LOTILUM-492328 format. One record per residue: residue in three letters; chain; x, y, z of N, C-alpha, C, O in turn. Coordinates in steps of 0.1 Angstrom, whole numbers. Layout:
// LOTILUM-492328
{code:ala | unit:A | n.u:X | n.v:Y | n.w:Z | ca.u:X | ca.v:Y | ca.w:Z | c.u:X | c.v:Y | c.w:Z | o.u:X | o.v:Y | o.w:Z}
...
// end
This chain:
// LOTILUM-492328
{code:unk | unit:A | n.u:202 | n.v:-12 | n.w:165 | ca.u:188 | ca.v:-14 | ca.w:160 | c.u:188 | c.v:-19 | c.w:146 | o.u:195 | o.v:-14 | o.w:137}
{code:unk | unit:A | n.u:179 | n.v:-28 | n.w:143 | ca.u:177 | ca.v:-34 | ca.w:130 | c.u:172 | c.v:-23 | c.w:120 | o.u:163 | o.v:-15 | o.w:123}
{code:unk | unit:A | n.u:177 | n.v:-24 | n.w:108 | ca.u:173 | ca.v:-15 | ca.w:97 | c.u:159 | c.v:-19 | c.w:91 | o.u:157 | o.v:-31 | o.w:89}
{code:unk | unit:A | n.u:150 | n.v:-10 | n.w:90 | ca.u:136 | ca.v:-12 | ca.w:85 | c.u:137 | c.v:-17 | c.w:70 | o.u:143 | o.v:-11 | o.w:62}
{code:unk | unit:A | n.u:130 | n.v:-28 | n.w:68 | ca.u:131 | ca.v:-34 | ca.w:54 | c.u:120 | c.v:-26 | c.w:46 | o.u:109 | o.v:-23 | o.w:50}
{code:unk | unit:A | n.u:125 | n.v:-22 | n.w:34 | ca.u:117 | ca.v:-14 | ca.w:25 | c.u:106 | c.v:-24 | c.w:19 | o.u:108 | o.v:-36 | o.w:17}
{code:unk | unit:A | n.u:94 | n.v:-18 | n.w:15 | ca.u:84 | ca.v:-26 | ca.w:8 | c.u:90 | c.v:-27 | c.w:-7 | o.u:99 | o.v:-20 | o.w:-10}
{code:unk | unit:A | n.u:84 | n.v:-35 | n.w:-14 | ca.u:88 | ca.v:-37 | ca.w:-29 | c.u:86 | c.v:-23 | c.w:-36 | o.u:95 | o.v:-19 | o.w:-43}
{code:unk | unit:A | n.u:76 | n.v:-16 | n.w:-33 | ca.u:73 | ca.v:-4 | ca.w:-40 | c.u:83 | c.v:7 | c.w:-36 | o.u:87 | o.v:15 | o.w:-45}
{code:unk | unit:A | n.u:88 | n.v:7 | n.w:-23 | ca.u:97 | ca.v:16 | ca.w:-18 | c.u:111 | c.v:13 | c.w:-25 | o.u:118 | o.v:22 | o.w:-29}
{code:unk | unit:A | n.u:114 | n.v:0 | n.w:-26 | ca.u:127 | ca.v:-5 | ca.w:-32 | c.u:127 | c.v:0 | c.w:-47 | o.u:138 | o.v:4 | o.w:-51}
{code:unk | unit:A | n.u:116 | n.v:-2 | n.w:-54 | ca.u:115 | ca.v:1 | ca.w:-68 | c.u:116 | c.v:16 | c.w:-70 | o.u:123 | o.v:20 | o.w:-79}
{code:unk | unit:A | n.u:110 | n.v:24 | n.w:-61 | ca.u:111 | ca.v:38 | ca.w:-62 | c.u:126 | c.v:43 | c.w:-61 | o.u:130 | o.v:51 | o.w:-68}
{code:unk | unit:A | n.u:133 | n.v:36 | n.w:-50 | ca.u:147 | ca.v:39 | ca.w:-48 | c.u:155 | c.v:36 | c.w:-60 | o.u:165 | o.v:43 | o.w:-63}
{code:unk | unit:A | n.u:152 | n.v:25 | n.w:-66 | ca.u:159 | ca.v:20 | ca.w:-78 | c.u:157 | c.v:31 | c.w:-89 | o.u:167 | o.v:35 | o.w:-96}
{code:unk | unit:A | n.u:145 | n.v:35 | n.w:-91 | ca.u:143 | ca.v:45 | ca.w:-101 | c.u:150 | c.v:59 | c.w:-98 | o.u:154 | o.v:65 | o.w:-107}
{code:unk | unit:A | n.u:151 | n.v:62 | n.w:-86 | ca.u:159 | ca.v:74 | ca.w:-82 | c.u:173 | c.v:73 | c.w:-86 | o.u:179 | o.v:82 | o.w:-91}
{code:unk | unit:A | n.u:179 | n.v:61 | n.w:-83 | ca.u:192 | ca.v:59 | ca.w:-86 | c.u:195 | c.v:60 | c.w:-101 | o.u:205 | o.v:65 | o.w:-105}
{code:unk | unit:A | n.u:186 | n.v:54 | n.w:-109 | ca.u:188 | ca.v:54 | ca.w:-123 | c.u:187 | c.v:69 | c.w:-128 | o.u:194 | o.v:74 | o.w:-137}
{code:unk | unit:A | n.u:178 | n.v:77 | n.w:-123 | ca.u:176 | ca.v:91 | ca.w:-127 | c.u:189 | c.v:98 | c.w:-124 | o.u:193 | o.v:107 | o.w:-132}
{code:unk | unit:A | n.u:195 | n.v:96 | n.w:-112 | ca.u:207 | ca.v:102 | ca.w:-108 | c.u:218 | c.v:98 | c.w:-117 | o.u:226 | o.v:107 | o.w:-122}
{code:unk | unit:A | n.u:219 | n.v:86 | n.w:-120 | ca.u:230 | ca.v:81 | ca.w:-129 | c.u:229 | c.v:87 | c.w:-144 | o.u:239 | o.v:89 | o.w:-151}
{code:unk | unit:A | n.u:217 | n.v:90 | n.w:-147 | ca.u:215 | ca.v:96 | ca.w:-160 | c.u:220 | c.v:111 | c.w:-161 | o.u:222 | o.v:116 | o.w:-172}
{code:unk | unit:A | n.u:221 | n.v:116 | n.w:-150 | ca.u:226 | ca.v:130 | ca.w:-149 | c.u:242 | c.v:131 | c.w:-148 | o.u:249 | o.v:122 | o.w:-151}
{code:unk | unit:A | n.u:247 | n.v:142 | n.w:-145 | ca.u:261 | ca.v:145 | ca.w:-144 | c.u:266 | c.v:141 | c.w:-131 | o.u:265 | o.v:150 | o.w:-122}
{code:unk | unit:A | n.u:272 | n.v:130 | n.w:-129 | ca.u:278 | ca.v:126 | ca.w:-116 | c.u:293 | c.v:121 | c.w:-119 | o.u:296 | o.v:116 | o.w:-129}
{code:unk | unit:A | n.u:301 | n.v:123 | n.w:-108 | ca.u:314 | ca.v:118 | ca.w:-109 | c.u:315 | c.v:103 | c.w:-110 | o.u:305 | o.v:96 | o.w:-108}
{code:unk | unit:A | n.u:326 | n.v:99 | n.w:-115 | ca.u:328 | ca.v:84 | ca.w:-116 | c.u:327 | c.v:77 | c.w:-102 | o.u:322 | o.v:66 | o.w:-102}
{code:unk | unit:A | n.u:332 | n.v:83 | n.w:-92 | ca.u:332 | ca.v:77 | ca.w:-79 | c.u:316 | c.v:77 | c.w:-74 | o.u:312 | o.v:67 | o.w:-68}
{code:unk | unit:A | n.u:309 | n.v:87 | n.w:-77 | ca.u:295 | ca.v:87 | ca.w:-73 | c.u:288 | c.v:77 | c.w:-81 | o.u:279 | o.v:69 | o.w:-76}
{code:unk | unit:A | n.u:291 | n.v:76 | n.w:-94 | ca.u:284 | ca.v:66 | ca.w:-103 | c.u:287 | c.v:52 | c.w:-99 | o.u:278 | o.v:44 | o.w:-99}
{code:unk | unit:A | n.u:298 | n.v:49 | n.w:-94 | ca.u:301 | ca.v:35 | ca.w:-89 | c.u:294 | c.v:32 | c.w:-77 | o.u:288 | o.v:22 | o.w:-75}
{code:unk | unit:A | n.u:293 | n.v:42 | n.w:-68 | ca.u:286 | ca.v:41 | ca.w:-55 | c.u:271 | c.v:38 | c.w:-58 | o.u:266 | o.v:29 | o.w:-52}
{code:unk | unit:A | n.u:265 | n.v:46 | n.w:-67 | ca.u:251 | ca.v:45 | ca.w:-71 | c.u:249 | c.v:32 | c.w:-77 | o.u:239 | o.v:25 | o.w:-75}
{code:unk | unit:A | n.u:258 | n.v:28 | n.w:-86 | ca.u:257 | ca.v:15 | ca.w:-92 | c.u:256 | c.v:3 | c.w:-82 | o.u:248 | o.v:-6 | o.w:-83}
{code:unk | unit:A | n.u:265 | n.v:4 | n.w:-73 | ca.u:265 | ca.v:-6 | ca.w:-62 | c.u:253 | c.v:-6 | c.w:-54 | o.u:247 | o.v:-17 | o.w:-52}
{code:unk | unit:A | n.u:248 | n.v:5 | n.w:-51 | ca.u:235 | ca.v:7 | ca.w:-44 | c.u:223 | c.v:1 | c.w:-52 | o.u:215 | o.v:-6 | o.w:-47}
{code:unk | unit:A | n.u:224 | n.v:4 | n.w:-65 | ca.u:213 | ca.v:-1 | ca.w:-74 | c.u:214 | c.v:-16 | c.w:-75 | o.u:203 | o.v:-23 | o.w:-75}
{code:unk | unit:A | n.u:225 | n.v:-22 | n.w:-75 | ca.u:226 | ca.v:-37 | ca.w:-75 | c.u:220 | c.v:-43 | c.w:-63 | o.u:213 | o.v:-53 | o.w:-63}
{code:unk | unit:A | n.u:223 | n.v:-36 | n.w:-51 | ca.u:218 | ca.v:-41 | ca.w:-38 | c.u:202 | c.v:-40 | c.w:-38 | o.u:195 | o.v:-49 | o.w:-34}
{code:unk | unit:A | n.u:197 | n.v:-29 | n.w:-42 | ca.u:183 | ca.v:-27 | ca.w:-43 | c.u:176 | c.v:-36 | c.w:-52 | o.u:165 | o.v:-42 | o.w:-49}
{code:unk | unit:A | n.u:182 | n.v:-38 | n.w:-64 | ca.u:177 | ca.v:-48 | ca.w:-74 | c.u:176 | c.v:-62 | c.w:-68 | o.u:166 | o.v:-69 | o.w:-70}
{code:unk | unit:A | n.u:186 | n.v:-66 | n.w:-60 | ca.u:185 | ca.v:-80 | ca.w:-54 | c.u:174 | c.v:-80 | c.w:-44 | o.u:168 | o.v:-91 | o.w:-43}
{code:unk | unit:A | n.u:172 | n.v:-69 | n.w:-36 | ca.u:161 | ca.v:-69 | ca.w:-27 | c.u:148 | c.v:-71 | c.w:-34 | o.u:139 | o.v:-78 | o.w:-29}
{code:unk | unit:A | n.u:146 | n.v:-64 | n.w:-46 | ca.u:134 | ca.v:-65 | ca.w:-54 | c.u:132 | c.v:-79 | c.w:-59 | o.u:121 | o.v:-85 | o.w:-58}
{code:unk | unit:A | n.u:143 | n.v:-85 | n.w:-64 | ca.u:141 | ca.v:-99 | ca.w:-69 | c.u:138 | c.v:-109 | c.w:-58 | o.u:130 | o.v:-118 | o.w:-60}
{code:unk | unit:A | n.u:145 | n.v:-107 | n.w:-46 | ca.u:141 | ca.v:-115 | ca.w:-35 | c.u:126 | c.v:-114 | c.w:-31 | o.u:120 | o.v:-124 | o.w:-27}
{code:unk | unit:A | n.u:121 | n.v:-102 | n.w:-31 | ca.u:108 | ca.v:-99 | ca.w:-27 | c.u:98 | c.v:-106 | c.w:-38 | o.u:88 | o.v:-112 | o.w:-34}
{code:unk | unit:A | n.u:102 | n.v:-105 | n.w:-51 | ca.u:93 | ca.v:-111 | ca.w:-61 | c.u:94 | c.v:-127 | c.w:-60 | o.u:84 | o.v:-133 | o.w:-63}
{code:unk | unit:A | n.u:105 | n.v:-132 | n.w:-57 | ca.u:106 | ca.v:-147 | ca.w:-55 | c.u:97 | c.v:-152 | c.w:-44 | o.u:90 | o.v:-162 | o.w:-44}
{code:unk | unit:A | n.u:97 | n.v:-143 | n.w:-32 | ca.u:89 | ca.v:-147 | ca.w:-21 | c.u:75 | c.v:-146 | c.w:-25 | o.u:67 | o.v:-155 | o.w:-21}
{code:unk | unit:A | n.u:71 | n.v:-136 | n.w:-31 | ca.u:57 | ca.v:-135 | ca.w:-36 | c.u:52 | c.v:-146 | c.w:-45 | o.u:41 | o.v:-151 | o.w:-45}
{code:unk | unit:A | n.u:62 | n.v:-149 | n.w:-54 | ca.u:59 | ca.v:-160 | ca.w:-63 | c.u:56 | c.v:-173 | c.w:-56 | o.u:47 | o.v:-180 | o.w:-60}
{code:unk | unit:A | n.u:65 | n.v:-176 | n.w:-46 | ca.u:62 | ca.v:-188 | ca.w:-38 | c.u:48 | c.v:-188 | c.w:-31 | o.u:42 | o.v:-198 | o.w:-30}
{code:unk | unit:A | n.u:44 | n.v:-176 | n.w:-26 | ca.u:31 | ca.v:-175 | ca.w:-19 | c.u:20 | c.v:-178 | c.w:-30 | o.u:11 | o.v:-185 | o.w:-27}
{code:unk | unit:A | n.u:22 | n.v:-171 | n.w:-42 | ca.u:12 | ca.v:-173 | ca.w:-52 | c.u:11 | c.v:-188 | c.w:-56 | o.u:0 | o.v:-193 | o.w:-59}
{code:unk | unit:A | n.u:22 | n.v:-194 | n.w:-57 | ca.u:22 | ca.v:-209 | ca.w:-61 | c.u:14 | c.v:-217 | c.w:-50 | o.u:6 | o.v:-226 | o.w:-54}
{code:unk | unit:A | n.u:17 | n.v:-214 | n.w:-38 | ca.u:10 | ca.v:-221 | ca.w:-27 | c.u:-5 | c.v:-219 | c.w:-28 | o.u:-13 | o.v:-228 | o.w:-27}
{code:unk | unit:A | n.u:-9 | n.v:-207 | n.w:-30 | ca.u:-23 | ca.v:-204 | ca.w:-32 | c.u:-29 | c.v:-210 | c.w:-44 | o.u:-41 | o.v:-215 | o.w:-43}
{code:unk | unit:A | n.u:-22 | n.v:-210 | n.w:-55 | ca.u:-27 | ca.v:-216 | ca.w:-67 | c.u:-29 | c.v:-231 | c.w:-65 | o.u:-39 | o.v:-237 | o.w:-70}
{code:unk | unit:A | n.u:-19 | n.v:-237 | n.w:-58 | ca.u:-20 | ca.v:-252 | ca.w:-55 | c.u:-33 | c.v:-255 | c.w:-46 | o.u:-40 | o.v:-264 | o.w:-49}
{code:unk | unit:A | n.u:-35 | n.v:-246 | n.w:-37 | ca.u:-47 | ca.v:-248 | ca.w:-28 | c.u:-60 | c.v:-247 | c.w:-36 | o.u:-69 | o.v:-255 | o.w:-35}
{code:unk | unit:A | n.u:-60 | n.v:-237 | n.w:-46 | ca.u:-72 | ca.v:-235 | ca.w:-54 | c.u:-74 | c.v:-248 | c.w:-63 | o.u:-85 | o.v:-253 | o.w:-65}
{code:unk | unit:A | n.u:-63 | n.v:-253 | n.w:-69 | ca.u:-64 | ca.v:-264 | ca.w:-77 | c.u:-69 | c.v:-277 | c.w:-69 | o.u:-77 | o.v:-285 | o.w:-74}
{code:unk | unit:A | n.u:-64 | n.v:-278 | n.w:-57 | ca.u:-68 | ca.v:-290 | ca.w:-49 | c.u:-83 | c.v:-288 | c.w:-45 | o.u:-91 | o.v:-298 | o.w:-46}
{code:unk | unit:A | n.u:-87 | n.v:-276 | n.w:-42 | ca.u:-102 | ca.v:-275 | ca.w:-39 | c.u:-110 | c.v:-278 | c.w:-52 | o.u:-120 | o.v:-284 | o.w:-51}
{code:unk | unit:A | n.u:-105 | n.v:-273 | n.w:-63 | ca.u:-113 | ca.v:-275 | ca.w:-75 | c.u:-114 | c.v:-290 | c.w:-79 | o.u:-124 | o.v:-295 | o.w:-83}
{code:unk | unit:A | n.u:-103 | n.v:-297 | n.w:-76 | ca.u:-103 | ca.v:-312 | ca.w:-79 | c.u:-113 | c.v:-319 | c.w:-69 | o.u:-119 | o.v:-328 | o.w:-73}
{code:unk | unit:A | n.u:-113 | n.v:-314 | n.w:-56 | ca.u:-122 | ca.v:-320 | ca.w:-47 | c.u:-136 | c.v:-318 | c.w:-51 | o.u:-144 | o.v:-327 | o.w:-49}
{code:unk | unit:A | n.u:-139 | n.v:-306 | n.w:-56 | ca.u:-153 | ca.v:-303 | ca.w:-60 | c.u:-157 | c.v:-311 | c.w:-72 | o.u:-168 | o.v:-315 | o.w:-73}
{code:unk | unit:A | n.u:-148 | n.v:-314 | n.w:-81 | ca.u:-151 | ca.v:-321 | ca.w:-92 | c.u:-153 | c.v:-336 | c.w:-89 | o.u:-162 | o.v:-342 | o.w:-95}
{code:unk | unit:A | n.u:-146 | n.v:-341 | n.w:-79 | ca.u:-147 | ca.v:-355 | ca.w:-75 | c.u:-161 | c.v:-357 | c.w:-69 | o.u:-167 | o.v:-368 | o.w:-71}
{code:unk | unit:A | n.u:-166 | n.v:-347 | n.w:-61 | ca.u:-178 | ca.v:-348 | ca.w:-54 | c.u:-190 | c.v:-348 | c.w:-62 | o.u:-201 | o.v:-353 | o.w:-58}
{code:unk | unit:A | n.u:-189 | n.v:-343 | n.w:-75 | ca.u:-200 | ca.v:-342 | ca.w:-84 | c.u:-204 | c.v:-356 | c.w:-89 | o.u:-214 | o.v:-357 | o.w:-96}
// end
């Protein structure tokens, strides 16, 4: 069964939990595991932000095209 993908907010919350745990008293082995998990979650957040940036760019281009069309018609 495929693993459910977290939302950006869920991933960010998980990253915050990892940081809080790392700030506490953890063994070196646990710290390394948490750090690896944090890197993975960080990459997920960056990928999500890149995807959203792409969507916003497309929407912005559409708005600019509509604005140009309206200016031409005047």
